C-alpha positions in Angstrom: 47.4 95.8 114.2 44.4 96.1 116.5 41.7 94.5 114.4 38.6 92.8 115.7 37.0 90.0 113.9 33.3 90.0 113.0 30.6 88.5 115.1 30.6 85.3 113.1 34.2 84.5 114.1 33.6 83.3 117.7 36.9 81.4 118.3 39.5 82.7 120.8 42.6 84.3 119.3 46.0 82.8 119.8 49.4 84.3 118.9 52.5 82.8 117.4 55.6 85.0 117.6 58.0 85.0 114.6 61.2 87.0 114.2 59.1 89.4 112.0 56.0 89.8 114.2 53.1 88.0 115.8 50.8 85.8 113.8 47.2 85.4 114.8 45.7 81.9 114.6 43.0 79.7 115.9 43.2 76.1 117.0 39.8 74.7 117.9 38.1 71.3 118.1 39.5 67.8 118.5 39.9 64.9 116.2 41.7 64.5 112.9 43.4 67.8 112.2 42.7 70.2 109.3 45.0 73.2 108.6 43.5 76.0 106.5 45.8 78.4 104.7 44.4 81.6 103.1 45.6 83.7 100.2 45.3 87.4 99.3 43.6 89.8 100.1 41.7 88.0 102.7 42.5 86.2 106.0 41.6 83.0 107.9 38.1 84.5 108.2 37.5 83.1 104.7 37.4 79.6 106.2 34.7 80.3 108.8 32.0 78.2 107.2 34.2 75.2 107.0 35.6 75.5 110.5 32.0 75.9 111.9 31.0 72.7 110.1 34.1 70.7 111.2 34.8 71.9 114.7 32.7 69.2 116.4 34.6 66.3 114.7 38.0 67.7 113.7 40.7 69.9 115.1 40.8 73.0 112.9 43.9 75.2 112.6 43.9 78.5 110.7 46.4 81.3 110.7 46.6 84.8 109.3 49.7 85.5 107.4 51.8 88.4 108.6 50.1 91.7 107.5 46.7 90.0 107.1 43.6 89.6 109.3 44.5 90.0 113.0 48.2 89.4 112.6 50.7 92.2 113.1 51.9 94.3 110.2 55.4 95.5 111.1 57.0 98.1 108.8 60.3 96.3 108.6 59.0 92.9 107.5 59.0 91.4 104.0 55.7 90.4 102.5 56.9 88.3 99.6 55.6 84.7 99.2 59.1 83.5 100.1 59.0 85.4 103.4 55.5 84.2 104.2 56.7 80.6 103.4 59.6 81.0 105.9 57.1 82.1 108.6 54.7 79.3 107.8 57.6 76.8 108.2 58.3 78.3 111.6 54.6 78.1 112.6 54.5 74.5 111.5 57.6 73.7 113.5 55.7 74.5 116.6 52.0 73.8 115.7 52.0 71.0 113.1 49.8 68.1 114.4 51.8 65.1 115.5 49.6 62.8 113.4 49.1 63.1 109.6 46.6 65.9 108.9 44.7 67.5 106.0 46.2 70.7 104.5 43.8 73.0 102.7 45.3 75.7 100.6 43.8 78.6 98.5 45.3 81.2 96.2 48.8 82.4 97.5 48.2 80.0 100.4 49.2 77.3 98.0 52.8 78.3 97.2 53.3 79.6 100.8 52.2 76.3 102.5 53.4 73.9 99.8 57.0 75.0 100.2 56.7 73.3 103.7 54.5 70.4 102.5 56.9 69.4 99.7 59.5 68.7 102.4 57.1 66.9 104.7 54.8 64.8 102.6 54.6 62.1 105.3 52.9 64.6 107.6 49.9 64.9 105.2 46.9 62.7 105.3 45.4 64.7 102.4 46.1 67.8 100.5 43.1 69.9 99.4 43.8 72.3 96.6 41.4 75.3 96.1 41.9 77.6 93.1 45.7 77.9 93.6 49.0 77.1 91.8 52.6 76.0 92.4 54.5 76.9 89.3 55.8 80.0 87.4 53.5 81.5 84.8 56.4 82.4 82.5 55.5 79.6 80.0 51.8 80.5 79.9 51.4 83.4 77.6 48.0 84.5 78.9 48.9 84.1 82.6 52.3 85.8 82.1 50.6 88.8 80.5 48.3 89.0 83.4 51.2 88.7 85.9 53.2 91.4 84.1 50.2 93.7 84.2 49.8 93.1 88.0 53.4 94.3 88.4 52.9 97.6 86.5 53.1 101.2 87.7 49.4 101.6 86.9 48.3 98.6 89.0 50.5 99.8 91.9 48.7 103.1 91.9 45.3 101.4 91.8 46.3 99.3 94.7 47.6 102.3 96.7 44.8 104.8 96.1 41.7 102.7 95.2 42.4 99.6 97.2 42.0 97.8 93.9 42.8 94.3 95.2 39.7 94.4 97.3 37.4 96.9 95.6 37.9 95.7 92.0 39.7 92.4 91.7 37.9 90.5 94.5 34.4 91.2 93.2 35.6 90.5 89.7 36.9 87.1 90.7 33.5 85.9 91.9 31.3 84.0 89.5 28.4 86.3 90.5 29.3 89.5 92.2 26.0 89.6 94.0 27.2 86.6 96.1 29.9 88.7 97.7 28.3 89.6 101.0 28.7 93.4 101.5 29.5 92.9 105.2 32.2 90.4 104.4 33.6 92.6 101.7 33.6 95.6 104.0 35.4 93.7 106.7 38.2 92.7 104.3 38.5 96.3 103.1 38.7 97.6 106.6 41.9 95.6 107.1 43.8 97.8 104.6 42.7 101.4 105.3 45.7 103.2 103.9 48.0 103.3 100.8 51.0 102.1 102.7 49.4 98.9 104.0 48.0 98.1 100.5 51.4 98.6 98.9 53.5 96.8 101.4 51.3 93.8 101.9 48.9 93.4 99.0 51.0 94.8 96.1 54.0 92.8 97.3 52.1 89.7 96.3 50.8 91.1 93.0 54.4 92.0 92.1 55.5 88.5 93.1 53.6 86.9 90.3 56.6 87.9 88.1 59.4 88.6 90.7 59.0 85.3 92.6 59.1 83.1 89.5 62.3 81.3 90.7 60.5 80.4 94.0 57.5 79.1 92.1 59.8 77.1 89.7 61.5 75.4 92.7 58.1 74.3 94.0 57.2 72.8 90.7 60.5 71.0 90.3 59.8 69.2 93.7 56.2 68.3 92.8 56.8 64.6 92.7 57.1 64.6 96.5 53.3 64.8 96.5 52.7 61.8 94.2 51.8 59.5 97.1 49.8 62.1 99.0 46.0 61.7 98.7 44.7 64.9 97.0 41.4 66.6 96.5 40.9 69.5 94.1 37.9 71.7 94.8 37.7 74.3 92.0 35.4 77.2 91.1 35.2 77.1 87.3 34.3 80.7 86.8 37.5 82.0 88.3 38.8 84.9 86.1 42.1 84.9 88.0 42.9 81.2 87.6 41.0 80.0 84.5 40.5 76.4 83.4 44.1 75.9 82.1 45.4 76.2 85.7 43.1 73.4 86.8 44.1 71.4 83.8 47.8 71.6 84.9 46.9 70.3 88.3 45.0 67.4 86.7 47.9 66.6 84.4 50.5 66.7 87.2 48.4 64.7 89.7 46.1 62.3 87.9 45.4 60.5 91.2 43.6 63.6 92.6 39.8 63.6 93.2 38.3 66.6 91.5 35.1 68.4 92.3 34.2 71.5 90.3 31.6 74.2 90.9 30.0 75.7 87.8 29.4 79.4 87.8 31.5 79.9 90.9 34.7 81.9 91.0 37.9 82.2 92.9 36.5 81.8 96.4 34.2 78.7 96.1 34.4 78.2 99.9 32.8 81.7 100.2 30.6 81.9 97.1 29.2 78.4 97.3 29.8 77.6 100.9 27.3 74.9 101.4 28.3 72.8 98.4 32.0 73.4 99.0 31.7 72.5 102.6 29.8 69.3 101.8 32.5 68.3 99.3 35.2 69.0 101.9 33.5 67.0 104.6 33.1 64.1 102.1 36.8 64.2 101.2 37.7 64.0 104.9 35.7 60.8 105.5 37.9 57.8 106.2 37.8 55.1 103.5 35.0 52.6 104.1 
């Protein structure tokens, strides 16, 4: 891909080569490290507000998954969460900070990055969970119905021909659609200009909500590896994609987690309510007094 970031993304691009293609990432600032992992259908650009706030006091690392943002989009590559997780492991083998660091995960960035984190809990100073999950939805009737719909022929056509992931689902997942900046929305849409890219990259993840259940189950079975990792949950309560029962499952599994919720805010609290979210994140990163 030959995609240029917007003007409010001033950081120099770096490249990490994988067997499938090159990943774009940034590594800016110095101090305690924070690694940001995005989901679909966005890119590392979704973390710009937080990186801007932290770059003077922290080392900030953020990558674009293959096929997203400024990373390459090779035709031969797999874009399942399992494949993204393998590439994330390879990235961390080279770029993981040598000291314990904070891992911030959102949406599909959760299962993608947590596959690595569950095997390396001692590398984490803190895990920050943002409107994501790490289990199969097979045993949740409402979520499984939603997942099966996402894997339907109709949704596939909507993805291919209407760019539905970005034009329909993204605005619908905001608490208030008016808070979705048209310029930001337009940038994300520009990254997927044709039916082929939408199907190979975006629909691959929609389909994975059912087809990758075994992968999600394996994550959940290993969850106790995170029991001793300090955890912060930052959650938009008006998320139509991941409604309150998803947050409840996180709370039940990790009662030690510090939880901050954002009323009236949807799936991207770090975009939709950036000042409040960033303040909560900065607070979570403060060393114990």
